[in-house]
C-alpha positions in Angstrom: 6.6 -69.9 -14.3 7.5 -66.6 -12.6 5.6 -65.7 -9.5 4.0 -62.4 -9.2 2.9 -60.9 -5.9 0.3 -58.2 -5.8 1.6 -55.8 -3.1 -0.8 -53.0 -3.9 -2.7 -51.6 -0.9 -6.1 -50.0 -0.9 -6.1 -46.2 -1.2 -5.7 -44.4 2.0 -7.1 -41.1 3.1 -4.5 -39.6 5.4 -6.9 -37.0 6.6 -8.9 -39.7 8.5 -7.7 -40.1 12.1 -9.1 -42.8 14.5 -8.9 -43.3 18.3 -10.0 -46.3 20.3 -9.7 -46.0 24.1 -8.3 -49.2 25.7 -8.3 -48.1 29.3 -8.8 -45.0 31.5 -6.5 -45.7 34.4 -6.9 -44.7 38.1 -3.7 -42.6 37.8 -5.4 -40.3 35.2 -3.7 -41.8 32.1 -5.7 -42.8 29.1 -4.3 -45.8 27.1 -5.5 -45.7 23.5 -4.9 -46.8 19.9 -4.3 -44.1 17.3 -4.4 -44.7 13.5 -4.2 -42.7 10.4 -6.1 -43.7 7.2 -6.7 -47.4 8.2 -8.3 -48.0 11.6 -6.9 -51.6 11.5 -3.3 -50.4 11.7 -2.7 -48.6 15.0 -0.1 -47.6 17.5 -0.8 -47.7 21.3 -0.2 -44.5 23.2 -0.8 -43.2 26.7 -1.5 -39.6 27.7 -2.9 -37.8 30.8 -6.6 -37.3 30.3 -6.4 -33.5 29.5 -3.6 -34.1 27.0 -5.7 -37.0 25.4 -8.7 -34.7 25.0 -6.5 -32.0 23.4 -4.8 -34.7 21.1 -8.3 -35.9 19.9 -9.4 -32.3 19.2 -6.2 -31.3 17.4 -6.3 -34.4 15.2 -10.1 -34.3 14.7 -10.3 -38.0 15.4 -13.2 -40.4 14.8 -13.8 -42.3 18.1 -14.1 -46.0 17.5 -14.8 -46.9 21.1 -18.2 -45.3 21.5 
């Protein structure tokens, strides 16, 4: 009997952007996870604090760490 694999993914809303702060370092860098659509699938990034705040504002993120 042939096997079928359901590879369909749930619908994604690419307008949703998420940020979870991992660490605010003493050297002024902010380590954080950023995701689009699915908060479970993220990349880790690091920016200086002022650039991080601008990044969040420009992407209209939803904060997951608060």
